[in-house]
KOLFIBA-267490 format. One line per field, with one value per residue: residue in three letters; x, y, z of N, C-alpha, C in turn. Coordinates in steps of 0.001 Angstrom, whole numbers. Layout:
N
resn = [ALA;...]
n.px = [X;...]
n.py = [Y;...]
n.pz = [Z;...]
ca.px = [X;...]
ca.py = [Y;...]
ca.pz = [Z;...]
c.px = [X;...]
c.py = [Y;...]
c.pz = [Z;...]
//
This chain:
98
resn = [MET;ALA;ASP;THR;LYS;PHE;ARG;PRO;LEU;HIS;ASP;ARG;VAL;VAL;VAL;ARG;ARG;ILE;GLU;ALA;GLU;ALA;LYS;THR;LYS;GLY;GLY;ILE;ILE;ILE;PRO;ASP;THR;ALA;LYS;GLU;LYS;PRO;GLN;GLU;GLY;GLU;ILE;VAL;ALA;VAL;GLY;SER;GLY;ILE;ARG;ASP;ASP;SER;GLY;LYS;LEU;ILE;ALA;LEU;ASP;VAL;LYS;ALA;GLY;ASP;ARG;ILE;LEU;PHE;GLY;LYS;TRP;SER;GLY;SER;GLU;VAL;LYS;LEU;ASN;GLY;GLU;GLU;LEU;LEU;ILE;MET;LYS;GLU;ALA;ASP;ILE;MET;GLY;VAL;ILE;GLY]
n.px = [-54274;-56659;-56869;-55238;-55048;-54491;-54790;-54137;-53298;-54893;-53844;-52749;-51678;-51884;-49683;-49333;-46748;-46694;-45247;-43084;-42764;-40789;-39682;-38812;-40767;-39671;-38853;-36613;-35047;-34846;-32421;-32513;-30830;-30729;-33046;-35356;-37123;-40584;-42613;-45243;-48380;-50881;-53480;-54014;-55255;-56747;-56358;-58486;-58491;-57706;-57848;-59274;-58586;-60764;-61493;-63026;-63294;-61564;-61872;-59890;-58705;-58264;-58963;-59207;-58083;-57407;-55241;-51899;-49573;-46417;-43763;-40349;-38881;-40759;-42589;-42577;-41007;-42615;-43136;-45856;-47699;-45902;-45668;-44170;-44801;-45767;-45993;-47532;-47921;-50963;-50132;-47742;-48544;-48749;-50677;-53681;-54332;-56137]
n.py = [-60691;-62034;-64853;-65802;-67143;-65573;-63759;-61090;-60447;-58928;-55589;-55341;-54886;-55748;-54696;-53520;-52292;-49149;-48281;-45703;-42674;-43204;-41128;-37457;-34491;-32692;-34099;-35630;-38896;-41237;-43552;-46997;-47894;-45553;-45123;-44988;-47330;-47252;-45181;-45280;-47016;-49689;-50879;-54279;-56147;-56228;-56494;-57653;-55862;-54345;-55113;-53452;-52298;-53268;-55436;-54695;-54818;-52893;-51591;-51119;-47943;-48022;-49532;-52292;-51500;-48720;-46220;-45513;-43701;-44571;-45027;-45000;-47234;-48993;-51968;-55613;-57241;-59534;-62604;-63490;-65776;-65383;-62646;-59699;-58277;-56094;-56334;-54699;-52801;-50898;-48492;-47835;-46433;-43459;-41940;-41575;-41522;-39298]
n.pz = [21439;21921;21959;24171;27238;29615;32561;34314;38004;40781;41062;38573;35022;31646;29088;25737;23805;22066;19163;18637;16375;13361;12252;12785;13588;11813;9804;9834;9835;12399;13347;14075;15860;17723;18825;21463;23696;23459;25656;25824;25465;24865;26845;27370;28983;32303;35751;38398;40624;43742;47117;49831;53334;54720;53034;50915;47349;45250;42065;39135;37682;35003;31789;29468;26204;26731;25960;27134;29273;30523;32994;32285;33031;33908;34663;33759;31208;29124;27176;25267;23467;21356;21296;22461;25574;28418;31755;34324;37434;38255;39452;38309;35954;34339;33287;31242;27765;25812]
ca.px = [-54254;-57823;-56826;-54590;-55886;-53759;-55452;-53363;-53968;-54970;-53925;-51501;-52081;-50946;-49618;-48712;-46036;-47005;-44048;-42812;-42642;-39333;-39173;-39158;-41678;-38779;-38410;-35293;-35219;-34211;-31965;-32954;-29820;-30842;-34529;-35637;-38302;-41678;-43193;-46789;-48896;-52283;-53797;-54467;-55798;-56351;-56754;-59879;-58569;-57093;-58710;-58772;-58364;-61899;-61680;-63814;-62672;-61514;-61705;-58892;-59273;-58054;-59610;-58684;-58235;-56998;-53940;-51557;-48222;-45710;-42433;-39348;-38359;-41923;-42990;-41620;-41262;-42983;-43655;-47124;-48026;-44815;-45866;-43650;-45824;-45279;-46965;-47081;-48923;-51522;-49341;-46696;-49097;-48613;-51894;-54483;-54174;-57489]
ca.py = [-61512;-62555;-66233;-65865;-67441;-64885;-62779;-60415;-60473;-57710;-54256;-55522;-54629;-56190;-53479;-53598;-51051;-48635;-47723;-44240;-42440;-43367;-39673;-36370;-33576;-31908;-35053;-36424;-40262;-41889;-44935;-47978;-47806;-44349;-45219;-45680;-48082;-46425;-45247;-45402;-48364;-49815;-52101;-55569;-56831;-55824;-57507;-57534;-54816;-54556;-55002;-52351;-52897;-54019;-56619;-54452;-54760;-51571;-51577;-50279;-46951;-48204;-50722;-52748;-50639;-47431;-45756;-44855;-43357;-45184;-44677;-45618;-48601;-49755;-53210;-56539;-57789;-61002;-62751;-64372;-66322;-64806;-61186;-59156;-57320;-55649;-56609;-53646;-52361;-49716;-47276;-47274;-45706;-41981;-41344;-42101;-40366;-38985]
ca.pz = [22548;22281;22213;25426;28718;30644;33072;35440;39148;41663;40320;37458;33796;30475;28142;24616;23588;20832;18557;18329;14898;12898;11712;13688;12731;10743;8681;10168;10282;13520;13201;15041;17266;18561;19315;22862;23709;23699;26897;25392;25208;24959;27886;26669;29944;33482;36874;39064;41520;44802;48327;50982;54745;55126;52186;49742;46167;44523;40694;38463;37036;33620;31303;28184;25252;27152;25697;28496;29383;31698;33221;31310;33758;34384;34321;33483;29964;29063;25773;25385;22163;20496;21327;23505;26177;29582;32934;35467;38279;37906;40078;37312;34859;34829;32740;30221;26849;25235]
c.px = [-55536;-57749;-55868;-55367;-55043;-54441;-54451;-54105;-53910;-55060;-52853;-52527;-51220;-50928;-48900;-48151;-46582;-45791;-44111;-42561;-41085;-38780;-39652;-40076;-40962;-38436;-37137;-35613;-34371;-33896;-32353;-32104;-30146;-32273;-34543;-36881;-39358;-42219;-44802;-47235;-50459;-52441;-54502;-55474;-55647;-57057;-57894;-59784;-57876;-58146;-58196;-58653;-59663;-62382;-62657;-62929;-62728;-61093;-60496;-59437;-58869;-58678;-58863;-59014;-57609;-55639;-53311;-50083;-47703;-44389;-41559;-38873;-39488;-42161;-42015;-41972;-41474;-43219;-44700;-47428;-47023;-44774;-45192;-44554;-45161;-46454;-46532;-48257;-49544;-50772;-48306;-47231;-49109;-50048;-52443;-54544;-55750;-58627]
c.py = [-62049;-64078;-66761;-66009;-66872;-63710;-62264;-60456;-59129;-56518;-54387;-55282;-55175;-55221;-53911;-52291;-50484;-47994;-46268;-43966;-42659;-41934;-38529;-35486;-32810;-32943;-35870;-37954;-40723;-43259;-45780;-48044;-46617;-44126;-45671;-46491;-46943;-46421;-45015;-46506;-48525;-51240;-53006;-56196;-56246;-56767;-57027;-56307;-55243;-54416;-54067;-53005;-53577;-55209;-56051;-54368;-53438;-51736;-50735;-49133;-47013;-49439;-51164;-51830;-49120;-47342;-44927;-44594;-44035;-44784;-45515;-47100;-49241;-51008;-54305;-57035;-59184;-61263;-63888;-64707;-65454;-63243;-60735;-58019;-56952;-56068;-55469;-53433;-51036;-48544;-46872;-46717;-44309;-41254;-42128;-41200;-40446;-39565]
c.pz = [22927;22611;23477;26475;29763;31236;34476;36744;39904;40859;39228;36258;32684;29426;26825;24158;22270;20320;18179;16721;14527;12435;12804;12984;11769;9650;8826;10348;11140;13261;14212;16341;18026;19177;20681;22740;24157;25190;26662;25126;25220;25992;27047;27737;31417;34572;37402;40003;42659;46229;49293;52371;55022;54130;50935;48465;45501;43146;40309;37832;35421;33076;29797;27003;25393;26490;26984;28142;30543;31880;32306;31770;34193;33883;34136;32242;29805;27540;25900;23993;21179;20392;22488;24313;27562;30588;33949;36318;37808;38358;39089;36222;35297;34233;31571;29165;26098;26121]
//
C-alpha cells in the first residue's frame, strides 16, 4: 500500500488480514468452505488520533506494522489498489500481538 494515497481519519486504522493456517496442529487440512475470515491482521495505516473535550489531540496506541487481533464483525471491508483491506476504529481492536 506504499503507493496508495489513502490516510484514515481520526481514530480509524487500515488493516490487512493475515490468513490463518490451512492445516490444524494435528495435520488436518481445513477446506476453504469451512474456513472463517481471520481475526488477525497487520495495521497498514493509522489516523492522526482523536481530540478530547479541550481540543488536545490524543494519538492512537497502535502504529503501522503492528499485528493485531480484532472482533469477528469489526470494520468495513474496502478494496484499495486491488487489495482487500479493512477500515475500523481503534476501539474495535482487542490487542496487539507481540
